[in-house]
GUKE-327736 format. One line per 5 residues: for each residue x, y negated, z negated of C-alpha. Coordinates in steps of 0.001 Angstrom, whole numbers, plus 500000, padded with zeros to 6 digits. Layout:
! residues N
X Y Z ~ ...;
***
This chain:
! residues 509
500000 500000 500000 ~ 501630 496771 501178 ~ 500510 493309 500153 ~ 500409 490859 503055 ~ 500021 487801 500859;
498039 486251 498029 ~ 495060 484056 498866 ~ 496502 481013 497119 ~ 498986 480618 499969 ~ 496085 480382 502397;
494820 477047 501126 ~ 497503 475200 503046 ~ 495896 476409 506297 ~ 492592 474674 505536 ~ 493051 470984 504718;
490632 469784 502072 ~ 489611 473299 501020 ~ 491148 474917 497978 ~ 490369 478287 496482 ~ 489136 477730 492965;
487722 474313 493811 ~ 484036 473456 493724 ~ 483762 473939 497469 ~ 483100 477461 498700 ~ 484679 478881 501846;
481637 479581 504029 ~ 481506 480698 507656 ~ 479585 477574 508669 ~ 482701 475538 507846 ~ 484851 477318 510401;
485097 476804 514162 ~ 482244 477974 516358 ~ 482456 479986 519567 ~ 481641 477898 522649 ~ 478981 479430 524919;
479119 479204 528739 ~ 476583 477041 530553 ~ 475072 479907 532591 ~ 471878 481214 531024 ~ 472847 484861 531551;
475932 484437 529349 ~ 474300 482557 526500 ~ 473529 484041 523101 ~ 470144 485506 522221 ~ 469853 482746 519639;
470433 480009 522226 ~ 468103 481544 524822 ~ 465281 481874 522293 ~ 465730 478247 521246 ~ 465809 476997 524844;
462577 478836 525639 ~ 460957 477607 522438 ~ 461903 473988 523263 ~ 460707 474503 526874 ~ 464141 473656 528263;
463818 476789 530368 ~ 460881 479106 531034 ~ 460765 482770 530129 ~ 460144 483531 533819 ~ 463342 481707 534777;
465358 483569 532185 ~ 463955 486979 533089 ~ 464451 486356 536810 ~ 468068 485314 536241 ~ 468793 488563 534429;
466988 490619 537080 ~ 469071 488925 539770 ~ 472235 489660 537810 ~ 471347 493344 537456 ~ 470641 493507 541201;
474043 491946 541895 ~ 476197 494185 539720 ~ 474456 497402 538747 ~ 475306 499207 541977 ~ 478922 498961 540816;
478419 499623 537107 ~ 475590 502191 537117 ~ 474667 500885 533675 ~ 470894 500345 534079 ~ 469233 503643 534942;
465546 502710 535065 ~ 464028 499252 535527 ~ 460625 497751 534803 ~ 461139 494363 536463 ~ 457555 493795 537638;
456208 494352 534139 ~ 458929 492137 532679 ~ 458024 489246 534982 ~ 454352 489627 534141 ~ 455155 489560 530419;
457353 486487 530968 ~ 454462 484673 532676 ~ 452197 485456 529733 ~ 454908 484269 527334 ~ 455101 480917 529134;
451325 480577 529179 ~ 451145 481277 525448 ~ 453874 478747 524696 ~ 452070 476122 526764 ~ 449150 476546 524341;
451447 476238 521346 ~ 451545 479956 520595 ~ 454714 481987 519988 ~ 454991 485739 519506 ~ 458083 485476 517350;
461807 484775 517185 ~ 462475 486616 520482 ~ 459672 484984 522470 ~ 460559 485477 526139 ~ 464063 486893 525560;
464951 489768 527955 ~ 466636 492942 526726 ~ 467620 496417 527797 ~ 467396 499598 525694 ~ 469533 502723 525590;
467812 505550 527440 ~ 467710 507721 524334 ~ 464844 505623 522907 ~ 461210 506143 523836 ~ 459831 503163 525741;
456120 502951 526458 ~ 455387 503279 530184 ~ 459080 503594 531185 ~ 460887 506892 531892 ~ 462955 507920 528865;
465317 510822 529520 ~ 467909 510950 526746 ~ 470210 512011 529580 ~ 468752 515535 529671 ~ 466950 517256 532569;
463994 518367 530467 ~ 463050 514700 529963 ~ 463840 513392 533459 ~ 460174 512584 534182 ~ 459082 511835 530624;
457043 508613 530320 ~ 456230 507920 526640 ~ 452895 506500 525586 ~ 454483 504447 522827 ~ 457746 502720 521943;
460324 503880 519445 ~ 459936 501921 516206 ~ 462914 499616 516782 ~ 461787 498915 520357 ~ 458227 498153 519249;
459494 495725 516626 ~ 461620 493837 519144 ~ 458771 493626 521640 ~ 456348 492540 518908 ~ 458656 489599 518257;
458452 488573 521909 ~ 461327 490533 523449 ~ 460833 491528 527104 ~ 462175 494893 528268 ~ 464032 494866 531604;
464999 498543 531703 ~ 466944 501446 530228 ~ 470712 501936 530012 ~ 472782 505046 530588 ~ 473667 507545 527860;
475269 511013 527737 ~ 472999 514002 527216 ~ 471305 513745 523798 ~ 473746 510812 523177 ~ 476210 513374 521870;
477567 515425 524738 ~ 479245 514200 527929 ~ 477883 515419 531269 ~ 480876 516322 533440 ~ 483945 517972 531928;
486973 515743 532372 ~ 484995 512547 532979 ~ 485914 510005 530337 ~ 482912 507683 530361 ~ 479190 507635 529635;
477599 510033 532125 ~ 474917 512675 532604 ~ 473670 514904 535425 ~ 470554 512782 536019 ~ 472072 509337 536555;
475805 509886 536909 ~ 478760 507858 535608 ~ 478796 504334 534160 ~ 481816 502074 534725 ~ 483572 499344 532790;
482958 495783 534066 ~ 486565 494770 533358 ~ 487929 497596 535529 ~ 485665 499939 537480 ~ 488185 502753 537098;
487954 502585 533310 ~ 485572 504106 530765 ~ 482621 502369 529135 ~ 483119 504643 526129 ~ 479940 506154 524712;
477373 507010 523959 ~ 475905 503522 524343 ~ 478144 502943 527346 ~ 475522 501646 529743 ~ 474434 499176 527066;
477957 497910 526510 ~ 478663 497458 530209 ~ 475464 495590 531115 ~ 475568 493248 528099 ~ 479247 492434 528692;
478590 491537 532326 ~ 475584 489293 531683 ~ 472889 491697 532875 ~ 471022 491669 529565 ~ 470809 489331 526601;
471209 492322 524272 ~ 470715 496057 523975 ~ 470147 498540 521171 ~ 472367 501586 520900 ~ 472679 504391 518393;
475757 505376 516435 ~ 476321 508969 515292 ~ 480120 508761 515291 ~ 480988 505447 516913 ~ 478465 505195 519749;
477651 501519 519126 ~ 481077 500452 517912 ~ 483149 502247 520581 ~ 481335 500781 523619 ~ 481234 497367 521931;
485016 497395 521662 ~ 485668 498927 525070 ~ 483370 496432 526797 ~ 484455 493438 524728 ~ 481165 492568 523011;
479856 492448 519437 ~ 477969 495315 517826 ~ 477053 496696 514444 ~ 476261 500061 512922 ~ 474137 499060 509938;
474126 500877 506621 ~ 472673 504358 506974 ~ 468868 504508 506703 ~ 468383 500750 507045 ~ 466755 501173 510510;
464199 503872 511421 ~ 465217 506536 513953 ~ 461588 507253 514937 ~ 461256 507653 518695 ~ 464911 508462 519356;
465687 511717 521158 ~ 467831 512810 518198 ~ 465775 511236 515460 ~ 465469 511806 511712 ~ 465822 514956 509690;
468288 517824 509623 ~ 471778 518285 508318 ~ 473236 515231 510063 ~ 470337 512947 509175 ~ 472351 510181 507520;
475084 510025 510161 ~ 473068 508200 512807 ~ 471826 504610 512921 ~ 470461 502367 515672 ~ 472317 499095 516032;
472194 495971 518225 ~ 474832 495109 520831 ~ 475225 491517 522032 ~ 477865 489090 523224 ~ 477892 487046 520010;
478108 488041 516354 ~ 475346 485655 515249 ~ 472886 487605 517394 ~ 473542 490758 515373 ~ 472326 488855 512315;
469187 487780 514178 ~ 468337 491200 515598 ~ 469118 493736 512870 ~ 466565 492615 510259 ~ 463842 492550 512920;
464348 496289 513410 ~ 464987 497197 509760 ~ 462709 498584 507086 ~ 460375 501564 506597 ~ 457948 502649 509321;
456504 505393 507077 ~ 457569 508068 509546 ~ 461337 508165 509039 ~ 461155 508979 505347 ~ 464798 508175 504620;
464572 504453 505408 ~ 465082 502114 502458 ~ 463433 498649 502212 ~ 466582 496677 501383 ~ 466945 492876 501566;
469002 491270 504331 ~ 471588 488892 502767 ~ 472613 485709 504603 ~ 476078 486137 506116 ~ 476525 482365 506091;
476609 482439 502287 ~ 479596 484808 501989 ~ 482453 483088 500121 ~ 485687 483937 501942 ~ 487745 482584 499060;
486665 485547 496922 ~ 487161 488327 499470 ~ 489680 491109 498934 ~ 490566 492611 502301 ~ 492148 495971 503097;
493490 496516 506598 ~ 495193 499318 508462 ~ 496357 498964 512073 ~ 496740 502758 512406 ~ 495512 505705 510378;
498182 508323 511028 ~ 495602 510599 512685 ~ 495209 509096 516154 ~ 498141 508038 518332 ~ 497310 504325 518394;
498689 502067 521131 ~ 500769 498992 520329 ~ 498268 496457 521711 ~ 495598 497772 519352 ~ 497973 497748 516394;
499030 494174 517163 ~ 495392 493061 517516 ~ 494474 494402 514070 ~ 497558 492806 512531 ~ 496618 489497 514144;
493109 489759 512681 ~ 494603 490460 509247 ~ 496768 487322 509526 ~ 493700 485265 510432 ~ 491944 486612 507344;
494999 485713 505303 ~ 494242 482052 506045 ~ 490962 482215 504105 ~ 490646 485350 501940 ~ 491688 485762 498318;
494054 488569 499247 ~ 494814 490772 502236 ~ 496477 494128 501593 ~ 497591 496858 504005 ~ 496135 500089 502697;
494712 503228 504356 ~ 493065 506259 502684 ~ 494643 508599 505237 ~ 494292 511830 503253 ~ 490612 511146 502583;
490005 510375 506275 ~ 491684 513629 507344 ~ 489656 515612 504810 ~ 486384 513989 505852 ~ 487099 514549 509549;
487830 518232 509001 ~ 484625 518725 506988 ~ 482593 516925 509636 ~ 483987 519063 512466 ~ 483386 522304 510575;
479785 521313 509815 ~ 479088 520466 513470 ~ 480286 523776 514884 ~ 479676 525928 511792 ~ 476303 527305 512887;
477532 528094 516393 ~ 475801 524980 517829 ~ 472354 526326 516935 ~ 471213 522800 516020 ~ 472078 521693 519552;
470299 524672 521087 ~ 467157 523685 519204 ~ 467450 520162 520606 ~ 467538 521506 524183 ~ 464507 523682 523471;
462539 520720 522099 ~ 463427 518704 525199 ~ 462533 521560 527543 ~ 465978 521485 529176 ~ 467034 524674 530975;
469808 523060 533020 ~ 472587 521142 531314 ~ 475695 519135 531963 ~ 478924 521113 531838 ~ 479967 519797 528415;
476692 520861 526825 ~ 476718 524184 528659 ~ 480180 524918 527252 ~ 478998 524349 523716 ~ 475850 526427 524140;
478063 529284 525328 ~ 480237 529031 522217 ~ 481463 532435 521050 ~ 483474 531352 518023 ~ 482940 532423 514445;
479786 531301 512671 ~ 480538 530518 509043 ~ 478613 532007 506144 ~ 475806 530234 504334 ~ 478000 530107 501227;
480774 528356 503163 ~ 478291 525985 504754 ~ 476851 524874 501433 ~ 480388 524490 500101 ~ 481177 522157 503021;
478177 520017 502093 ~ 479439 519799 498516 ~ 482902 518894 499792 ~ 481418 516185 502005 ~ 479596 514584 499068;
482718 514775 496904 ~ 484766 513122 499625 ~ 482212 510340 500046 ~ 482492 509672 496325 ~ 486287 509501 496555;
486031 507148 499507 ~ 483764 504843 497504 ~ 486198 504864 494601 ~ 489032 503865 496936 ~ 486913 501111 498514;
485820 499732 495113 ~ 489021 497652 494889 ~ 488194 495782 498131 ~ 485290 493904 499700 ~ 485987 494638 503348;
488141 496787 505633 ~ 489675 495679 508931 ~ 490910 498439 511236 ~ 490816 499625 514867 ~ 487591 500788 516488;
489462 503371 518519 ~ 493085 504133 519267 ~ 493328 502378 522642 ~ 491502 500145 525119 ~ 489321 501755 527797;
490852 504887 529300 ~ 490712 506193 532859 ~ 487358 507646 533895 ~ 489166 510289 535927 ~ 491195 511518 532956;
490934 515262 533525 ~ 489734 518105 531319 ~ 491632 518765 528105 ~ 491212 522366 526970 ~ 492650 521640 523511;
489821 519203 522697 ~ 486972 521496 523739 ~ 485423 521666 520291 ~ 487462 519029 518475 ~ 486693 515405 517803;
488387 512793 519938 ~ 491245 511597 517679 ~ 490383 507983 518545 ~ 486998 508476 516883 ~ 488734 509075 513552;
488429 505299 513108 ~ 484621 505332 513266 ~ 483235 508727 512256 ~ 484220 508555 508568 ~ 482011 505491 508163;
479051 507366 509652 ~ 479549 510119 507100 ~ 479916 507578 504288 ~ 476993 505529 505599 ~ 478855 502211 505408;
478072 499314 507769 ~ 480643 498435 510427 ~ 480690 495491 512827 ~ 482846 495064 515930 ~ 484127 491895 517576;
486575 491362 520420 ~ 489880 490055 519038 ~ 492388 490787 521779 ~ 493131 492471 525079 ~ 495630 494827 526658;
498354 493679 529034 ~ 496056 494466 531968 ~ 493134 492495 530523 ~ 491029 495236 528921 ~ 489161 494177 525759;
490268 495299 522304 ~ 487791 495076 519464 ~ 488402 495096 515729 ~ 486173 496955 513259 ~ 484992 495230 510078;
483595 497637 507461 ~ 481765 496537 504314 ~ 480124 498172 501305 ~ 476663 499748 501672 ~ 473942 497123 502246;
476549 494346 502627 ~ 476201 493730 506346 ~ 476444 490049 505437 ~ 480112 490509 504519 ~ 480877 492462 507692;
479136 489869 509879 ~ 480720 486904 508108 ~ 484212 488305 508650 ~ 483388 489313 512244 ~ 482049 485820 512935;
485205 484226 511550 ~ 487398 486507 513675 ~ 485238 485634 516686 ~ 485862 481926 516074 ~ 489617 482565 515958;
489850 484888 518981 ~ 487119 483410 521179 ~ 485244 486721 521126 ~ 483545 487916 524325 ~ 485026 486816 527661;
483475 487040 531133 ~ 484532 490096 533151 ~ 485718 489604 536721 ~ 482753 491468 538228;
***
């Protein structure tokens, strides 16, 4: 454990602000990220305000995003199913309502896309699996319904791997499935979008949607957010309902997965998450917790742990340097910033997680295919369903569950000495789509995901913001992890880092 500095040194970096004085160090006192003039690149917050003030109509906004999707999606393959006619009709009604002084809510007229693993009323929802390729739901998933009830306008669905968990084509390193094919990174069409919310990350980054909602079982919001250079958050486990998602609530891995918003600006994550949060009285695990104001977090009291590498994944130098740079920025405002990594606990947790996933011989995945009615699968899923390895005993399985809970407790005890963690999202920027099949990783976790999966198992919230780029211009995000239910701390730190780095940047596409 190495101490970077004490917070008292930081006061010299902020004239007129002293730790221990009567003035608190709040995010509103720091620099703000400048938004481009084009409507398609503005924040959700700004678009909603412009529509509300009648500076632009909902029809204009929706049409601009439709035009952008038409211009770029043939290259990205990010949007898999559109509902443009319905969106324009809803935009007209939104403008008519506003003309009469009526507003649906905080997202009145704002266009969005949704990951194709969520049910969307009247729009094909496949989850990337053949059994659902013609499935048109009669109702929205809970989080989708809540966004639309607040005035959000759905433009279409974005690409996801099969069941959001399993890639489609062996050797293809990007979001893909056998229904819609491969999604590509807007910063380099030969590079991966990451997954499983890869279509979401690509279309938001390139200005084809104001925001999207992904799901995160092991990094599926945070990975694509980093790889595509946008902001995203995996909220605390069981804050948002999973009702209406193709892999929804219940089962052994119930607490691992959370929906989470993906946008170009951190402030939009604060706007969107509480709209979707809270019990729906279907997903029984959801807790009705308050949503603290990230603008009230006092940086002068924060104790920060950071690790630029975890000793598990072979992490590239650009990523390491980006995390170190973020830690130095935090050193300008935080009480203390200390380099510390619970490596042994992360290794233990990763091993337990892997053994739980494959321990029943993938029977849980077979049941998912049966529920979906899928008889034909992508190669990656087919390989797992043909698994012939040992199935562990019930006694061993229950022991693994006890070990997982014990590890989560040890992780909490380690984290108790800090308020926030800053670390990589993955071990490198976007990789080559055409990376080739790796036999050694057939049933093993991607080592790069060792930066995200432990926080799914622990249930802690983690935000992502772009803080750097590789030598060839690929985005590099930084992960900000906070204590359970303290998304305000994660978002405050992410917002500060965004103000220092500039955050999202336009791709060349």
